[in-house]
C-alpha positions in Angstrom: -5.4 4.2 -5.3 -3.3 6.8 -4.4 -5.2 8.3 -1.9 -6.4 4.8 -0.5 -2.4 3.6 -0.4 -3.9 0.9 -2.0 -1.0 -0.3 -4.0 -2.4 -4.4 -3.7 -5.3 -3.4 -6.6 -3.0 -1.8 -8.9 -2.3 -5.7 -10.4 -5.8 -5.9 -11.2 -6.5 -2.0 -12.6 -3.5 -2.9 -15.0 -5.6 -6.0 -16.2 -9.2 -4.1 -16.9 -6.8 -1.9 -18.5 -5.2 -3.8 -21.2 -9.0 -5.1 -22.2 -10.1 -2.0 -22.6 -10.1 -0.4 -26.3 -7.2 2.6 -24.6 -4.1 2.4 -26.5 -2.8 5.5 -24.6 -3.4 3.9 -21.4 -1.8 0.0 -22.8 1.2 1.9 -23.1 1.6 3.3 -19.6 0.1 0.4 -18.0 2.8 -1.4 -19.7 5.3 0.9 -18.2 4.2 0.5 -14.6 4.2 -3.2 -15.0 7.9 -2.9 -15.6 8.8 -1.8 -12.7 5.6 -3.1 -10.6 7.6 -3.2 -8.2 8.6 0.0 -7.2 5.2 1.6 -9.1 3.7 -0.8 -6.1 5.7 0.2 -2.8 5.0 3.7 -4.7 1.0 3.2 -4.1 1.6 0.9 -0.9 4.3 3.1 1.4 3.6 6.4 4.0 6.7 7.8 3.3 6.5 10.3 0.4 9.5 12.3 -1.2 7.8 15.3 -1.9 9.3 17.8 0.6 12.5 16.7 -1.0 11.5 16.9 -4.5 10.5 21.0 -3.4 13.7 21.9 -1.7 15.5 20.7 -5.0 13.1 22.7 -7.0 13.3 26.2 -5.0 17.4 25.6 -5.7 17.2 25.2 -9.1 14.9 27.7 -9.4 17.2 29.9 -7.5 20.4 28.5 -9.5 18.5 30.2 -12.9 17.7 33.3 -11.5 21.6 34.1 -11.0 23.0 32.8 -14.4 26.0 34.1 -14.7 25.3 36.8 -12.2 27.6 35.3 -9.5 29.5 32.8 -8.2 28.6 29.8 -5.7 28.8 32.1 -2.4 26.1 33.7 -3.2 24.2 31.2 -4.7 24.6 29.4 -1.1 24.4 32.5 0.9 20.7 33.0 -0.7 19.8 29.2 0.1 20.7 29.1 3.2 18.7 32.6 4.1 15.5 31.8 2.2 
């Protein structure tokens, strides 16, 4: 479903999970059903926020490395130069 962008088959998958005897997956399927529109859009649309999340992760790592050592000016310089 994830690789083929097959979000349309999500309701059938959650129904199949609910009929099986796997309580841990029941909770996961219930969570997917609560936000059905967003999950279907994420599994159907071709856009991804992966690159943005990667940049945010990199900036947070730089900030953690510099904690207590320097101010915002140096952090800004490191972010822009990398």
